[in-house]
Residue frames as qw, qx, qy, qz and C-alpha x, y, z in Angstrom:
[[0.441, 0.748, -0.483, 0.113, -3.07, 26.75, 104.99],
 [0.908, -0.101, -0.344, 0.217, -0.61, 24.07, 106.05],
 [0.385, -0.897, 0.202, -0.073, 1.64, 24.75, 109.02],
 [0.781, -0.368, 0.417, 0.285, 4.39, 22.14, 108.65],
 [0.041, 0.652, -0.542, -0.529, 7.28, 22.57, 106.26],
 [0.241, -0.061, 0.935, 0.254, 6.83, 19.05, 104.95],
 [0.365, 0.592, 0.704, -0.146, 3.13, 19.55, 104.20],
 [0.224, 0.829, -0.068, -0.508, 3.85, 22.82, 102.39],
 [0.045, -0.468, 0.764, 0.441, 6.42, 21.00, 100.27],
 [0.326, 0.214, 0.920, 0.046, 3.99, 18.13, 99.67],
 [0.374, 0.752, 0.397, -0.371, 1.37, 20.63, 98.42],
 [0.152, 0.743, -0.408, -0.508, 3.92, 22.10, 96.00],
 [0.159, -0.235, 0.915, 0.288, 4.88, 18.65, 94.74],
 [0.384, 0.432, 0.803, -0.149, 1.25, 17.62, 94.33],
 [0.352, 0.803, 0.135, -0.462, 0.39, 20.74, 92.33],
 [0.073, 0.625, -0.629, -0.456, 3.39, 20.23, 90.06],
 [0.223, -0.029, 0.964, 0.145, 2.59, 16.56, 89.51],
 [0.411, 0.580, 0.625, -0.322, -1.11, 17.34, 88.90],
 [0.315, 0.780, -0.160, -0.516, -0.21, 19.85, 86.18],
 [0.014, -0.438, 0.833, 0.338, 2.16, 17.34, 84.56],
 [0.294, 0.186, 0.937, -0.040, -0.41, 14.53, 84.65],
 [0.415, 0.679, 0.397, -0.457, -3.19, 16.76, 83.33],
 [0.225, 0.673, -0.449, -0.543, -1.05, 17.71, 80.33],
 [0.005, -0.235, 0.936, 0.263, -0.36, 14.10, 79.35],
 [0.320, 0.386, 0.832, -0.238, -3.94, 12.97, 79.96],
 [0.384, 0.733, 0.152, -0.541, -5.27, 15.83, 77.82],
 [0.150, 0.557, -0.657, -0.485, -2.76, 15.05, 75.07],
 [0.149, 0.019, 0.985, 0.089, -3.91, 11.43, 75.04],
 [0.370, 0.571, 0.620, -0.391, -7.58, 12.45, 74.93],
 [0.332, 0.726, -0.175, -0.576, -6.89, 14.72, 71.97],
 [0.045, 0.369, -0.855, -0.362, -5.03, 11.92, 70.17],
 [0.259, 0.264, 0.923, -0.107, -7.94, 9.53, 70.74],
 [0.367, 0.698, 0.337, -0.514, -10.37, 12.16, 69.51],
 [0.221, 0.642, -0.478, -0.557, -8.26, 12.75, 66.40],
 [0.074, -0.127, 0.965, 0.218, -8.17, 9.02, 65.63],
 [0.315, 0.447, 0.789, -0.279, -11.93, 8.72, 66.05],
 [0.376, 0.754, 0.115, -0.526, -12.52, 11.51, 63.53],
 [0.024, -0.469, 0.719, 0.511, -10.15, 9.98, 60.97],
 [0.822, 0.335, 0.192, -0.419, -11.96, 8.37, 58.05],
 [0.584, 0.603, -0.534, -0.102, -8.87, 7.12, 56.18],
 [0.967, -0.253, -0.038, -0.023, -7.92, 3.54, 57.12],
 [0.763, 0.312, -0.252, 0.508, -4.20, 3.85, 56.29],
 [0.019, 0.620, -0.298, 0.726, -3.80, 6.93, 58.46],
 [0.726, -0.504, 0.109, -0.455, -5.79, 5.31, 61.26],
 [0.977, -0.072, -0.145, 0.141, -3.71, 2.12, 61.18],
 [0.518, 0.448, -0.320, 0.655, -0.55, 4.24, 61.45],
 [0.230, -0.600, 0.238, -0.728, -1.93, 6.18, 64.41],
 [0.845, -0.392, -0.212, -0.294, -3.30, 3.21, 66.37],
 [0.831, -0.075, -0.378, 0.402, 0.01, 1.72, 67.66],
 [0.260, 0.357, -0.270, 0.856, 1.27, 5.14, 68.75],
 [0.478, -0.479, 0.024, -0.736, -1.92, 5.94, 70.62],
 [0.900, -0.280, -0.324, -0.080, -2.02, 2.47, 72.17],
 [0.668, 0.089, -0.397, 0.623, 1.53, 2.92, 73.44],
 [0.044, -0.438, 0.175, -0.881, 0.60, 6.35, 74.80],
 [0.711, -0.446, -0.124, -0.529, -2.38, 4.89, 76.68],
 [0.889, -0.137, -0.385, 0.205, -0.27, 2.02, 78.04],
 [0.447, 0.250, -0.360, 0.780, 2.33, 4.45, 79.31],
 [0.320, -0.467, 0.094, -0.819, -0.32, 6.56, 81.03],
 [0.860, -0.356, -0.230, -0.284, -1.80, 3.47, 82.66],
 [0.789, 0.043, -0.424, 0.442, 1.63, 2.31, 83.80],
 [0.252, 0.227, -0.324, 0.883, 2.23, 5.64, 85.50],
 [0.131, -0.532, -0.758, 0.353, -1.25, 5.65, 87.09],
 [0.090, 0.137, -0.081, -0.983, -2.37, 8.77, 85.23],
 [0.700, -0.016, -0.212, -0.682, -5.35, 6.83, 83.91],
 [0.748, -0.210, 0.566, -0.276, -6.71, 3.50, 85.14],
 [0.174, -0.277, 0.872, 0.364, -5.42, 0.38, 83.38],
 [0.377, 0.433, 0.818, -0.039, -8.96, -0.78, 82.57],
 [0.302, 0.835, 0.144, -0.437, -9.78, 2.58, 80.99],
 [0.016, 0.617, -0.622, -0.481, -6.69, 2.27, 78.81],
 [0.273, 0.020, 0.944, 0.183, -7.71, -1.25, 77.80],
 [0.379, 0.643, 0.620, -0.242, -11.27, -0.19, 77.00],
 [0.232, 0.825, -0.133, -0.497, -10.07, 2.74, 74.89],
 [0.082, -0.445, 0.790, 0.414, -7.58, 0.59, 72.99],
 [0.346, 0.242, 0.906, 0.032, -10.23, -2.04, 72.32],
 [0.365, 0.763, 0.422, -0.326, -12.78, 0.46, 71.06],
 [0.140, 0.774, -0.362, -0.500, -10.20, 2.17, 68.86],
 [0.208, -0.231, 0.894, 0.322, -9.11, -1.16, 67.37],
 [0.386, 0.492, 0.775, -0.084, -12.72, -2.03, 66.58],
 [0.277, 0.846, 0.117, -0.441, -13.18, 1.40, 64.98],
 [0.017, 0.634, -0.608, -0.477, -10.05, 1.07, 62.82],
 [0.280, -0.005, 0.937, 0.207, -11.00, -2.45, 61.71],
 [0.391, 0.631, 0.631, -0.225, -14.46, -1.26, 60.66],
 [0.159, 0.739, -0.197, -0.624, -13.04, 1.45, 58.40],
 [0.833, 0.418, 0.359, 0.054, -13.27, 0.61, 54.71]]
């Protein structure tokens, strides 16, 4: 256990931030999963810009790595374009 007041506070802040980040990362993963299971092109094209913006925002805030966001967006765009 930490002995300094500042380190105790830092632990509290880290736990709070970790919970917040985990929520948004999980929400994004679920959105990506939902898009990948969609078979309708019109629905998928509606969802793609929203999910791309979500991934960009997560990358900007360092919740996920910027390259991971780019890779996911690229793969999702390829998937949506392949839908008939």
